[in-house]
C-alpha positions, 0 to 999 in steps of 0.5 A: 524588676529594677533593682529594689534595693540599695546598700542603705549606707551612703555617708551623709544622705538622709532620705526618709525614715531613719538609718537603724531601728534603734535610731528610730527610737529616739525619733519624735514622739507621735502627735497624729494617727492616720486611721483606716475607717470602714462603712463598708459592710455595716449597712450605712451607704457611705464611703470608707475614710481616713481619720486623723487622730490627735494623739499629742497629750499637750493638744485641746483635741487630743484623742479626738478625730480632727479630720476625715478624708472620704474616699470617692467611691462606696463598697471599697473596704479600706483595711491595710496601708503603707507608704510610698517611701520608708526607712528602706529608702533612707539612703536616697536623699531624692526619696520622700515619704509623702504618700499613704497607700491605702488598698481597698480589700473588697473592691481592689482599688488602691488610693494614694493619699497626699500626707505632706501637703497638709499632715492634719488633713490629707488630700486624695491624690490618685486612684489606681482602678481595679480594672487596670490592676486585673487587666494587666497583672490579673489580681484583685483583693489588694492587701499588704503594701511595702515601699521598695527601696527603688522607688517602686511599691509592692502590693500582696493581692490575695486573689483573682477578681472571682476571688479565687485564692490561686489568683493570689501574686504580688503587684508591682507600682512604680513610683507614680502609682502606675501599674507595672505587672507582677513582682513574682516570676511567671509560675511562681505564684503563692496558692494563698495570699496575705502579708509579707516581710522582706529581709535583703541582707538575706536575699528573702521575702516571705509571705504569708496566707490567709484564705480565698476571698470568695470564703472570707468576704462571706464571714468565717465557717469553719467547714471552709478550713477542712474544704481547703480555702483557708492557708497554712503555709509561708512562701520563701521567696528569693529577694529580689528576683521573685522566685518561689524558692520554698513552702513551709507547710505549718501543718495543724498549728499554723492555719490561717497565718496572718501577719508576719514580721522579720526582727527589725535588725537587717542582719538578722534571719528570723521572724514571726508569723501570728497563726490566728485560728490556731493562735500560735506565734510561728517562729521562722528561721534560716538554716545553715544550707540556706533553707528555712525552717519553722517552729511554734515559739508561743501558743495560746491555749483555747479557753473552754466556754459555755454559750458560744458557737463552739465548746472551745474558744481560740484567742484568734491572734489577729495581729502582732508587732516587735518593738524596734530594738527586737526586744518585745513582742506584742499580739491581740487575741481578738476573741478572748479579749487581752493583749500580751507583751513577751519578751523575746531577747532570745526568739527561741524561748519568748517570756509573757512579761505583759497582759491586759484585758481590753474587751473579748468575749468573755468580759464581765456582762457577756453571756459567754462564760469560760469554764475551769477543769472544776467546772467553775465558770468565770469571766475577765474583768474589762475596766471602763475607760472615760466612761465608755464600756469596751466593745469587742476585741483588740485587733490592730495595734501600732507601737510607738517609737520609743516603744512606750505607748500601744494604740489598739483598734477592735475592727477585723473586717467588716462582715466578720465584726458582724458575725462575732461583734454585731455591736461593733456595727451598731456602735462603732470602733473605738481606740485605745492607749496602752501604756508599756513598761519597757524596763521589767514589762507591763501593760496598763490602760491609759484611763485618759485616752479614748477615740470613739468612732460612734460619733461621726457625722455619717454614723458609726464606722470601723476603725482598723490599721493605724499609721504615723506620719513619720512612719513605724515599726510595721512599715518601715523595713531597713536594708 
């Protein structure tokens, strides 16, 4: 592979993004959000689309969808997204953050979207066909996309075209979105795929493991966990060499490790991964001998419940992120319905400092009841926002650069939405804004912000990941 990392310190050169995470915190306030929106799996035979949402409070279109870019095909399931260039390219004045990269989790297509020509109305630039990817690499089910300082793009893939997890690996595209091949060395592919993050100063990339696409695309079946169709490992690679150096078995406390983030400070050799099914935040860290270890840093206890499919309900941590100054960690419990804020100034000992309920299975009015040790039942009080009862549970989150606003959507994956929150398919997703106290900690729903994805011209859609045109704390990596 071409050199994937530069030193990023060239004087007076300014490529995309910011020189440091702390510099990014003083960047301009977000005015637009790009949101992946899905019709795949909802029963509406329309292509998925990229929504542009106005988040400028001085705008007459505040908290409204102002543009929809429909992709050309049916059945994609747009999911996560990335940039062709980010702060890892800040030292390269020829680099430009222009294209939003949209992998389609189900179809395997990858779209490159031009956001520069008209940021308020992005346009389709190029389509990478799944047949080309499969022919040259054997990979399918693309998920996470990160840019490299070389100008190349690295995309994790969760399996082969048959949906076998053992077909997972990492797709390398050049700067023109042409397939170059696999990133990892032959014989160094993970057993499962999902998310990844690289930390060049420590010559390391670590990836996580969801499950076999042949299993999770059909909905969640607990038997598939015991049958070995879901992951519980982290894969530690040399960077940029692509050699699998170590496999960390997270065991019974680390089932379904999904989103993974290093601390933003590129000198730090530690980070977190959210383990959905066991609802633990696991911290990973480098040892003195250059090996890596892990420990449970945060544990969300399951709740004893009535009128649900199981006697206990996990929180189901499906997304988390870190503030750019590495002071706070935010996570979403998709089933319980709360968003949490932890102070992680001591990463070994996170402290809960904020919590807000924005949906979930156990909100008042639901048939599901939580049961205390004394046998008393209770439910969470979830507020109405702009006259709207909150649907589903909090899923994807995105934080403003200054750390003061947290945006939340509520779709996980269409088949799982239909299984756990069928009203999402009937009424569509919504987006909320949560105001953040960055001094003492604390979360509060903004009562003036509500984006309703029920009202599109083609019917209700499922809203998932969010990106700002100028980059954010889950897409940008510093070197």
